[in-house]
C-alpha positions as CSV (number, residue, x, y, z in Angstrom):
1,X,-0.1,0.0,0.1
2,X,1.2,3.5,-0.9
3,X,1.6,6.3,1.5
4,X,2.2,9.8,0.7
5,X,6.1,10.3,0.6
6,X,8.7,13.3,0.5
7,X,11.9,12.2,-0.9
8,X,14.7,14.8,-0.1
9,X,16.2,15.5,-3.3
10,X,19.3,17.4,-4.9
11,X,17.1,18.6,-7.6
12,X,13.2,18.5,-9.0
13,X,12.9,15.6,-10.4
14,X,12.7,11.8,-10.1
15,X,16.2,11.5,-11.5
16,X,17.7,13.5,-9.5
17,X,19.9,12.2,-6.4
18,X,18.5,11.8,-2.7
19,X,19.7,14.2,-1.1
20,X,22.8,13.6,1.8
21,X,20.8,15.7,4.4
22,X,17.2,15.6,5.6
23,X,16.2,19.3,6.9
24,X,18.6,21.1,4.4
25,X,17.9,19.2,1.2
26,X,17.3,21.7,-1.9
27,X,14.0,20.1,-2.7
28,X,11.2,17.4,-1.7
29,X,9.6,15.7,-4.3
30,X,6.1,14.5,-2.8
31,X,4.7,11.0,-4.6
32,X,1.6,9.2,-4.4
33,X,1.0,6.0,-6.0
34,X,5.0,5.7,-6.9
35,X,4.5,9.3,-9.0
36,X,5.9,12.2,-8.7
37,X,3.3,14.7,-7.9
38,X,5.0,17.8,-6.8
39,X,8.6,19.2,-6.3
40,X,8.9,21.7,-3.2
41,X,11.9,24.0,-3.1
42,X,13.0,24.3,0.5
43,X,12.8,27.6,1.7
44,X,14.5,26.0,5.1
45,X,17.9,24.9,3.5
46,X,20.3,27.6,4.2
47,X,19.5,30.5,7.1
48,X,19.5,29.6,11.0
49,X,18.8,27.3,13.0
50,X,15.2,25.1,13.6
51,X,15.1,23.9,9.9
52,X,14.4,20.2,11.0
53,X,11.2,21.4,12.9
54,X,10.3,23.9,10.3
55,X,10.5,21.1,7.4
56,X,8.5,18.5,9.5
57,X,5.8,21.4,10.0
58,X,5.9,22.0,6.1
59,X,5.5,18.1,5.1
60,X,3.0,17.7,7.6
61,X,0.8,20.4,6.3
62,X,1.2,18.8,2.5
63,X,0.1,15.2,4.0
64,X,3.4,13.4,3.8
65,X,3.5,10.0,6.0
66,X,7.0,9.4,5.1
67,X,10.0,11.3,4.3
68,X,13.4,9.5,2.8
69,X,16.9,10.6,2.8
70,X,20.2,9.5,3.0
71,X,20.7,11.3,6.9
72,X,18.5,13.3,9.5
73,X,19.5,14.7,12.2
74,X,17.9,14.4,15.8
75,X,16.2,17.5,16.2
76,X,14.3,16.5,12.8
77,X,13.3,13.3,13.7
78,X,12.2,14.1,16.8
79,X,9.9,16.7,15.0
80,X,8.9,14.1,12.3
81,X,7.9,11.5,14.9
82,X,5.5,14.6,16.9
83,X,3.8,14.3,13.8
84,X,3.4,10.7,13.1
85,X,5.8,11.3,10.0
86,X,7.7,8.4,9.5
87,X,11.4,8.3,8.3
88,X,13.7,6.2,6.2
89,X,17.6,6.3,5.7
90,X,18.5,5.1,2.2
91,X,22.0,4.8,0.8
92,X,23.1,7.3,-2.1
93,X,20.8,6.5,-5.1
94,X,18.3,8.4,-7.9
95,X,14.9,9.2,-6.3
96,X,13.3,6.9,-8.9
97,X,15.4,4.3,-7.5
98,X,14.1,4.9,-3.8
99,X,11.0,4.7,-4.7
100,X,11.1,1.6,-6.4
101,X,12.8,-0.2,-3.4
102,X,9.7,1.3,-1.3
103,X,7.5,-0.4,-3.1
104,X,9.4,-4.0,-2.1
105,X,9.7,-2.6,1.4
């Protein structure tokens, strides 16, 4: 069963690489049923602290149930847990490959 997924991404397409960072990722690609539905440019990519909390709130507002990245900081995982959003860490790969792996989980 598919859920609404956000993939932290280096670019705005499915062929982009999954970002090495969760909260400071340049983009979040939102996917439903394994297909990209929206690319969200991260307004919290640079600047002061609190990116993890802000991103968790933004993704919760989008209805995201799972976020995928290569890594997450403690602040972000705490904020995600508080909003009942699951997270999964993947090795370096393209967004489309991460979604294919998700299908087999």
